[in-house]
C-alpha positions as CSV (number, residue, x, y, z in Angstrom):
1,X,23.1,8.5,5.9
2,X,19.4,7.7,5.3
3,X,16.5,9.5,3.5
4,X,13.6,9.1,2.4
5,X,12.7,9.1,-1.3
6,X,9.2,9.0,-3.5
7,X,9.0,5.6,-5.6
8,X,6.6,5.9,-9.0
9,X,4.3,3.1,-10.0
10,X,2.7,2.5,-12.8
11,X,-1.3,1.1,-12.9
12,X,-3.6,1.2,-9.4
13,X,-2.6,2.9,-6.6
14,X,-4.7,2.8,-3.7
15,X,-6.9,6.0,-2.8
16,X,-5.5,8.5,-0.9
17,X,-6.2,7.4,2.9
18,X,-5.0,8.6,5.9
19,X,-5.9,6.8,9.6
20,X,-5.4,3.1,7.6
21,X,-3.5,0.2,9.2
22,X,-0.7,-1.0,8.3
23,X,2.6,-4.0,8.4
24,X,5.4,-6.2,6.3
25,X,4.6,-9.7,5.7
26,X,6.7,-11.9,3.4
27,X,8.3,-9.2,1.5
28,X,5.0,-6.9,1.0
29,X,3.8,-3.6,2.0
30,X,0.6,-4.2,3.4
31,X,-2.2,-1.1,3.4
32,X,-5.1,-2.0,5.4
33,X,-8.7,0.7,5.3
34,X,-9.0,4.4,6.1
35,X,-11.0,7.4,6.2
36,X,-10.5,9.7,3.2
37,X,-11.9,12.8,3.8
38,X,-14.1,13.4,1.6
39,X,-14.1,9.8,0.0
40,X,-15.3,8.2,4.1
41,X,-13.8,4.9,5.0
42,X,-12.6,2.1,3.1
43,X,-12.5,-1.9,4.5
44,X,-10.1,-2.6,1.3
45,X,-6.5,-3.6,1.5
46,X,-3.7,-3.3,-1.1
47,X,0.0,-4.7,-0.9
48,X,3.9,-3.4,-3.1
49,X,6.1,-5.9,-3.3
50,X,9.7,-4.4,-1.2
51,X,12.7,-6.4,-3.1
52,X,12.1,-3.9,-5.8
53,X,12.6,-0.8,-4.4
54,X,17.1,0.2,-4.4
55,X,18.5,2.2,-5.0
56,X,18.6,2.3,-9.2
57,X,14.4,2.3,-9.2
58,X,14.3,5.2,-6.9
59,X,17.0,6.3,-9.8
60,X,15.3,5.2,-12.5
61,X,11.5,5.8,-13.0
62,X,11.5,2.7,-15.7
63,X,13.7,0.2,-13.4
64,X,10.4,-2.0,-12.5
65,X,7.6,-0.4,-14.0
66,X,5.3,-3.2,-14.2
67,X,5.4,-3.9,-10.7
68,X,3.0,-1.2,-8.4
69,X,0.4,-1.7,-5.9
70,X,-2.6,-4.5,-6.5
71,X,-5.7,-4.9,-4.1
72,X,-5.8,-7.9,-2.5
73,X,-8.8,-10.3,-3.1
74,X,-9.7,-11.9,0.1
75,X,-11.9,-14.6,1.3
76,X,-14.2,-14.8,3.2
77,X,-16.8,-11.7,5.0
78,X,-15.1,-8.6,4.7
79,X,-14.6,-6.3,8.3
80,X,-16.7,-3.3,7.3
81,X,-14.7,0.5,6.5
82,X,-12.6,1.4,9.2
83,X,-9.9,3.2,10.2
84,X,-8.3,4.4,13.5
85,X,-7.2,1.2,13.7
86,X,-4.4,-1.1,14.0
87,X,-3.0,-4.6,12.5
88,X,-1.0,-7.4,13.6
89,X,0.2,-10.3,12.3
């Protein structure tokens, strides 16, 4: 039976948000934009590698302390801050 599990990572993490777009691409999970009720809309892109998340990592918080979220650096003009949007890969 499948179940939800909380995964703990160290290092920088994306700011709290809702109404963001998310997608998986080449083994990574991405989030873009979104909104925080106090901070407003975001235009940042974050990703986390999915391959290391397994049953052992769920039981042992120290299993992959070096893995975590990273803020992606993009090229070109950054889209304006946005929320309630979709992403398509």
